[in-house]
N, C-alpha and C positions, 0 to 999 in steps of 0.2 A: 765476469761476462756472459754469460747466461743471463744473467736477473738483469741488465741490462738489455739483449737482444728481447726476451718476453715484454716489459715495460713495451721498451716499442713498439711490439707485436700488438701492443694491450692498445697504450696509445691510438696509433692507427685504425683498429679498429672501433676504436670509441671516434675519429674523426669520420671516417666511414658510416660512426649510426649516425653520428651529426648531420653532416652533406644530407640525408634524407631528410631525416626527420624536417630541414631545413623550407627541402620540397614539401612536406606537408604544409607547413605549418605556408612555403606563403601561395595557398592553395584555399588555407582560411578564413572562413571572416571575420571571425572573432579576433584578429592579428589584426595591430592597428597597419596603416594603410604601410606609415614609413619603412615597421620590423617589415615588410611583407615585398616591398622591393625590396631590401638588400637582402633578406632571405633565398629571395628568387633571381638574382644578380649573382650570390651565389655557388647557390645550390644548382643552377643552370653551367657556371664556367665547372664549375668539379663535375658536374656531371657527365659535362663535354666530353665526347674524346680523340677532341683537338686542342691542344695549349697551345693559350695565347703564344708562350716561350716554345719554341719544341724540346722533346727532350731531348735529340741529336746535336743542339747546342749544350757544349765544351761548361760547365756548370751555370751556368743560364739556363738551361733549361731546365736545372733541377729548383732553381729556384721559385719559379710560381706552389710549386706542389711541396718546396720545405716550410717555406715564408708565410706567400700571399693567399692561398689558401688556405692554412689556419688559423690569420690572423681573419681575414675575410665570419668560420664560421665562426669564429667567438664575437667579434659586430655581430653578426646576425641573433648569435646566441642573446645576447647582451641587451637586447629590443625586443624578442618575443618575450610575454607572459611566464616567469617560471611557470605556473600550474601546467598551461598549455603545451611550453614545452617540454615539460616530463610526459607528455600524451602523445609527444610526433612524437617522442625515441621509444616509448612504447611500440609505436607502430613500428618506426623502424626498426626494432630487434627479430618481429616479428618480421620483415618480409628476409627473404632466403637469397634471393634475387635484385642485384641492385642496379635501377631504374638508370638509363640513361636521357642528356637533355638535349633532345632535337635543336631548339630552340636557344642555348649556350653551341652546339656545334654551330652556326644557321650565323650565331653572331660571333665567333669566331675566324668563320671563312667567310666573310663581310670583310670584315678586316684587315684579313691579309693579302685579299683583290684588292679593296682600296689601299693599302699601303704598298700593290706591285703599282694599283694605275698612275700611284703617285708616282711612284720611283720612271716611271717609263717617261710618261709627262714631264715630267726635270732633266730627265738624259738623252730626251731624242734627242737623234738629233738633225736640226733641222739645215736646208739647203740656202743657202741666204746667196740672194745673186747681188 
């Protein structure tokens, strides 16, 4: 049981490092535009302090952390050229503090506001005479 926990912790640290590496990849001119786009979206979402599905929602709240983010990381890593990804991983490992994405935060907040506006519009009582 203890070995499983250590393996899980190691993989989680690897994903965190890769997210920061993708953050670097999204800003590097040597990375192809489509890889930059995917890397930027994945990093912005993963580094955002706000989730698309809030963690307090039972079961669904952890789907993004357990499935969506790792799959996005895998896709983005496959799109970034391997020598560059290795370079970005070294840079990411050197960082002690995890950066946060304000862009990702604003994107998620905008989605929630748009959803709230849509729900208000759809269910607002109209006073037909």
